[in-house]
C-alpha positions, 0 to 999 in steps of 0.5 A, a space after each residue: 602383607 606389604 614388604 618394606 624397605 631393606 637397609 644395610 647394617 654392619 656390612 650386611 643387608 637386611 631385607 624385609 620381604 614380609 615373610 621373614 623375622 630376624 631375631 635380635 638377642 638381648 645381651 646385658 653387661 649390666 649386673 643389676 639386670 633383672 633378667 640374669 640369664 642374659 647377663 655376661 660377667 666379662 667380655 669373654 662371657 659376652 662373646 661366648 653368649 653371643 656365639 650361642 645366640 648366633 648358633 641358635 639363629 639370631 642375626 643381631 645382638 642387642 648389647 646393653 650396659 644400663 638397666 632400663 627398669 625404673 627402679 635402677 640407678 642411672 649410670 653416668 655415660 662414662 660408667 656405661 661405656 666402661 661396661 660396654 666397650 670391651 664386650 662390644 670390641 670382641 663382638 665386632 671383631 667376631 663379625 656380629 651385627 651389634 645394636 647398642 641399647 642406650 638413651 645417652 648420646 655420648 654412649 651411642 656416639 662412642 659405640 658407633 665409633 667402635 663398630 656398633 651397627 644399629 643404635 637402639 635409643 630407648 629414649 625414643 629418639 627424642 633428644 636432639 643430641 641423639 638425633 645428631 649422633 645417629 645422623 653423623 654415624 650414618 647407621 640404622 636406628 630403632 625409633 621406640 615409643 615411650 611415654 617419658 624421657 627415658 625408661 627410668 623416667 616413666 610413670 603409669 602408661 596411658 591405657 586407651 582403646 586401639 593403643 597401637 593407632 595412638 602409638 603409630 600417630 606419635 611415631 609418625 611425627 617422630 619419623 617425619 622429623 627424623 626423615 627431615 634430618 636425613 635419617 631414613 633407615 629406621 625400625 619401628 618399636 612400640 616399646 612393649 619391653 618398657 616397665 611402666 608404673 602401671 597395673 601389671 594385668 592391664 599392661 599385660 593385656 594391652 601389650 598383647 593387643 598392641 601386637 595384634 594391631 601390628 598392622 597400624 605400625 606397619 602402615 608407617 612404611 618401615 620394618 616393625 620390631 616387636 620387643 618381646 616382654 620378659 614376664 615372670 610367667 615364662 609361658 606368657 613370654 612364649 605367647 607374646 613371641 607367638 603373637 608377634 610371629 603370627 602378626 608378621 613382626 619383621 624383627 623380634 627382640 628376645 631374652 630367650 633366644 633359643 626358644 624364640 628361634 625355634 618358634 620362628 622356624 616353626 612358623 616358617 618365618 625364614 630365620 637366616 643370616 642377612 646377606 653380606 
């Protein structure tokens, strides 16, 4: 397995030598989220949860204020920021590396100004305004595969053999376009956590196959982030996590942080704080 480049985020250096998996813990300030165990009811609650995640071994907090399930209502940027910024301020003050999870450029811009260290654009960095925000902020970004404008505007996913290869081709075009704007510090995300209006069983099987084909994504030359899907069947969540570790994910984004960190250690994937 070939190592890929390092980058700095939140005053720390993240190295991707090929034998390490950083854990990104999902923390929501969206009360309508279906994953209620990740929902903080107040900024202080968000800080408490983030500290728990850190004690388990998480290196990054993925903070979101807008539910990404297609059945939920889209908030205005103002509403999203009212939820997001108070929690973000406490996390940044306490030294967390925070990724802001949003597809709205206005939210990403305000969050970066408030100390968010990574922009996790769940719109796939397709909006030119978001690209401008990332370039101006000078922070790493997550470039995610998505079949739609944003997670609330998706239909059924396209099921094809060798899906990871198709994803890699489309992501390569996006990465080249970002590189032309000076955005080079990116993590590649196959978007497995997006809820599509698809057959549940077929999508479940395809998510597993994409993880097994992770090498196609690593060939893009950037660290690969696997967002572990949060299924109603918890054993399947652990199966996805195990596959992601077996196939060498550089970062896993998880809703069940303690269990994931335990598996990372079991696999000897070197859970540790990034370098200062």
